[in-house]
C-alpha positions, 0 to 999 in steps of 0.5 A: 428207636432201638437203643444204640450200643455205645462204648465210651472210652475215656483215655484222657482224664486231664480235662472235664468230660461229660457223663456217659448219660450225656454221651448216650443222649447225644448219640441216640438223638443224632442217630435217630435224626440221621435215620441210621439203622447201624447203631453200635459205636465207640466214642474214645476221649483222647489226649492231644498226642493221640488225636494228632497221631490219628490225624496224621495217620488217617488224614495226612494232616499234621496237627491236632483237631477236635473230632475224628470219625472212623466209619466201619466198612462191613464186608459185603453181604455181612449184616452188622449194626456196627457204625464205627468209632469216634475220637474226641480230644478233650483238651481241644474241645475245652480250648475251643469252648473257652476261645469261642465263648461257647457253653462247655457242654453244648460244645461237647454235644456238638462234637459228638453229633458232628462225629456221628453224622460223619459216621452216617455218611454226612460230610462238609467237603463242598458247600451243599454238603456242608449246608445239609450237615450243619442244618441237621446238626443245628436241628439235633442240637435244638432238640436237645436244648442247645443253641446254633453253634454256627450263629455268630452273635455280634 
């Protein structure tokens, strides 16, 4: 597979963020699993204020979230390898990992993979689509050595 062009922008440095090498590995693995031929993307690590504003502006949802994806829509008949942009809120990811008892790095990997799959056209609006997307997320995470984030251990 040709290596993806990944731009990492870390705006919020108030919370720990994985290394650029981790982001690259997670992105390349997700893109390969999704069989994407568009390989250029930006991942922006943001604070709670920025993710809240993005969520309100683009999804009409008032409040913060963990990850948002913005697929690039090229002009018809123009070829490009640009896939889109992902915004991840460092504070929300850290909070969720702690509250859910998840390994910090594994939760970051999941958010990156989840965001990239959205860029590749996967969604979870209905049960069938959610099952397909979650199965691919679990597969990619497994290849990377992480456990199933959807499995509830009791």
